[in-house]
C-alpha positions as CSV (number, residue, x, y, z in Angstrom):
1,M,0.3,-0.1,-0.1
2,L,2.8,2.5,1.1
3,Q,4.7,1.2,-2.2
4,R,2.0,2.2,-4.4
5,L,1.2,5.5,-2.6
6,I,5.0,6.5,-3.1
7,G,4.9,5.4,-6.7
8,Y,2.0,7.5,-7.6
9,V,3.4,10.4,-5.6
10,L,6.7,10.3,-7.7
11,F,5.0,9.3,-11.3
12,I,1.9,11.9,-11.3
13,P,4.0,15.0,-11.2
14,F,6.7,13.4,-13.4
15,I,4.3,12.4,-16.2
16,T,2.6,16.0,-15.9
17,F,6.0,17.6,-16.2
18,Y,6.8,15.6,-19.0
19,S,3.6,16.0,-21.0
20,Y,3.3,19.7,-20.7
21,V,6.9,21.2,-20.4
22,L,9.6,18.8,-21.1
23,G,7.9,17.3,-24.3
24,P,6.9,20.5,-26.0
25,A,10.6,21.8,-25.2
26,L,12.2,19.0,-26.6
27,K,10.1,19.2,-29.8
28,V,10.9,22.8,-30.2
29,V,14.5,21.9,-30.1
30,L,14.7,18.3,-31.8
31,V,12.5,18.8,-34.6
32,P,14.5,21.9,-36.2
33,G,17.7,20.1,-35.1
34,G,16.9,17.2,-37.1
35,L,15.9,19.0,-40.2
36,A,19.0,21.0,-40.0
37,I,21.2,17.7,-39.9
38,L,19.2,16.4,-42.7
39,F,19.8,19.6,-44.5
40,L,23.7,19.2,-44.2
41,I,23.5,15.6,-44.8
42,L,21.8,15.7,-48.0
43,G,22.6,19.1,-49.5
44,P,20.2,22.0,-50.3
45,E,18.9,20.5,-53.7
46,A,17.9,17.0,-52.3
47,F,16.7,18.3,-48.8
48,F,14.4,20.5,-50.9
49,H,13.4,18.1,-53.3
50,H,12.3,15.7,-50.5
51,W,10.7,18.5,-48.6
52,R,8.3,19.4,-51.4
53,K,7.5,15.7,-52.0
54,A,6.6,15.2,-48.4
55,K,4.8,18.4,-48.5
56,S,2.6,17.5,-51.4
57,N,1.7,14.0,-50.1
58,T,0.4,15.5,-46.9
59,E,-1.6,17.9,-48.9
60,A,-3.3,15.1,-51.2
61,T,-3.7,13.1,-48.0
62,I,-5.5,16.0,-46.6
63,K,-7.6,16.7,-49.6
64,E,-8.5,12.9,-49.7
65,S,-9.7,12.8,-46.2
66,I,-11.9,15.8,-46.4
67,Q,-13.5,14.8,-49.7
68,P,-16.5,12.3,-49.3
69,G,-15.8,8.9,-50.9
C-alpha cells in the first residue's frame, strides 16, 4: 500500500512535467535540429526536393480525407 502511494506521488508529477513542459520543449529543439542535420547531410537541392515531395503527399492526403468517398 505504502509502496503504491509513493509510486503515485513520484509518477504523477513526473508525467505531468514531461507531458506539458519537457515534451513540447524537446519538440521545439529536436525537430528543427533534425531538419538542419538532414539539410547538412543531403545538401540543399536534395533536401528541398524531398521536402516538397513530403508536403505534396501530405496535402494530397488531407484533400482525400476531406472529400467524401
